[in-house]
C-alpha positions in Angstrom: 120.3 -101.6 -227.9 117.9 -100.4 -225.3 115.5 -102.8 -223.6 112.8 -101.9 -221.1 112.0 -105.1 -219.2 108.8 -105.3 -217.3 107.9 -108.2 -215.0 104.3 -109.0 -215.9 101.6 -111.3 -214.7 100.2 -111.1 -218.3 100.8 -109.2 -221.5 99.6 -109.1 -225.0 100.0 -107.3 -228.3 97.3 -106.7 -230.8 97.4 -105.5 -234.4 94.2 -104.3 -236.1 92.2 -105.8 -233.3 93.7 -109.3 -233.5 96.0 -110.7 -230.8 99.4 -111.4 -232.3 101.3 -112.4 -229.1 100.3 -113.2 -225.6 102.0 -114.4 -222.4 101.2 -114.9 -218.7 103.9 -114.7 -216.1 107.2 -113.4 -217.6 108.8 -110.4 -219.2 107.4 -107.8 -221.6 110.5 -106.5 -223.4 110.4 -103.3 -225.4 113.4 -103.3 -227.7 115.0 -100.3 -229.3 117.7 -100.8 -231.9 120.2 -98.2 -233.1 122.4 -98.2 -236.2 125.5 -99.0 -234.2 124.2 -102.2 -232.7 125.9 -105.5 -233.4 125.8 -109.2 -232.6 127.8 -108.4 -229.5 125.0 -106.2 -228.2 122.5 -108.9 -228.8 124.5 -111.6 -227.0 125.2 -109.3 -224.0 121.6 -108.1 -223.7 120.1 -111.6 -224.0 122.4 -112.9 -221.2 121.4 -109.9 -219.0 117.7 -110.4 -219.6 117.8 -114.2 -219.1 119.9 -113.8 -216.0 117.9 -111.1 -214.3 116.9 -112.3 -210.9 113.6 -110.3 -210.3 111.1 -113.1 -209.6 110.3 -113.9 -206.0 111.7 -117.0 -204.3 109.9 -119.0 -201.5 110.9 -116.3 -199.0 109.4 -113.5 -201.2 112.8 -112.1 -202.2 113.6 -111.2 -205.8 116.1 -114.0 -206.4 114.8 -116.1 -209.4 115.4 -115.6 -213.1 112.9 -115.9 -215.9 114.4 -119.4 -216.6 114.0 -120.4 -212.9 110.4 -119.1 -213.0 109.7 -120.9 -216.3 108.3 -117.6 -217.5 107.6 -116.5 -221.0 108.7 -113.4 -222.9 106.9 -111.0 -225.3 109.2 -108.8 -227.3 108.0 -105.6 -229.0 110.2 -103.5 -231.3 110.1 -99.9 -230.3 112.2 -97.4 -232.2 110.9 -94.6 -230.0 113.3 -95.7 -227.2 116.0 -93.9 -229.2 114.1 -90.6 -229.3 116.2 -87.5 -228.7 114.3 -84.6 -227.0 117.3 -82.2 -226.8 115.9 -79.7 -229.2 112.3 -78.5 -229.2 109.2 -80.6 -228.4 109.2 -82.9 -231.4 111.4 -85.9 -230.8 114.1 -86.9 -233.3 114.5 -90.5 -234.1 117.8 -90.2 -236.0 119.5 -92.7 -233.7 117.0 -95.4 -234.3 118.1 -98.0 -236.9 116.5 -98.0 -240.3 114.4 -101.2 -241.0 117.0 -102.8 -243.2 119.4 -102.8 -240.3 116.9 -103.2 -237.4 114.8 -106.1 -238.7 117.7 -108.6 -239.0 119.0 -107.6 -235.5 115.5 -107.8 -234.0 115.0 -111.3 -235.5 118.5 -112.4 -234.2 117.6 -111.0 -230.8 114.3 -113.0 -230.7 116.1 -116.2 -231.9 118.9 -115.8 -229.3 116.2 -115.5 -226.5 114.5 -118.6 -227.8 117.9 -120.5 -227.8 118.7 -119.4 -224.3 115.2 -120.2 -222.9 114.6 -123.3 -225.0 111.1 -122.2 -225.9 109.3 -119.9 -228.4 109.2 -116.2 -227.7 106.1 -114.2 -228.5 106.5 -111.1 -230.6 104.7 -108.2 -232.1 105.3 -107.2 -235.7 108.2 -105.0 -236.6 106.9 -101.6 -237.9 103.2 -102.3 -237.3 100.8 -100.1 -235.3 100.5 -102.2 -232.2 98.4 -102.0 -229.1 100.2 -103.5 -226.0 98.4 -104.5 -222.9 100.1 -105.6 -219.7 99.8 -106.0 -216.0 103.1 -104.9 -214.5 103.8 -107.2 -211.5 105.3 -105.3 -208.7 105.7 -103.0 -210.5 109.1 -104.1 -211.7 110.6 -102.2 -214.6 114.3 -102.3 -215.6 116.1 -100.4 -218.3 119.2 -101.9 -219.9 121.3 -100.2 -222.5 124.0 -102.3 -224.2 126.1 -99.2 -224.8 126.3 -98.6 -221.0 127.8 -101.9 -219.9 129.9 -100.3 -217.1 
């Protein structure tokens, strides 16, 4: 699993012109799932995201987690994170999980985040054509790949 985590002051996702999910202070998480991902990847990645200390404390230092900040999370599925551009100019998405594998893992990931934070997680819609809007705060953008834990 690959997650791009962006610290935001606001973010939303729209489908066909209607807002599907919206948050204020928190994380926008773009999530790419590959065919080799498992429950272990979900658990590890959720703990990393919830534990990230990238929000400012009273001294202006990045020292607080999403939980400390009482922030929200918007999760967007994004199979293009597993694009391979090794050959030619047209990306290959062969490493991205097919929907029958990816959808259950995506739903488990969202549920695990809800369990860790103790509140609902906003989402897009798996496989939909989505328009994502955000104000990246900082900017702070972090990439985490569950296959590169070392």
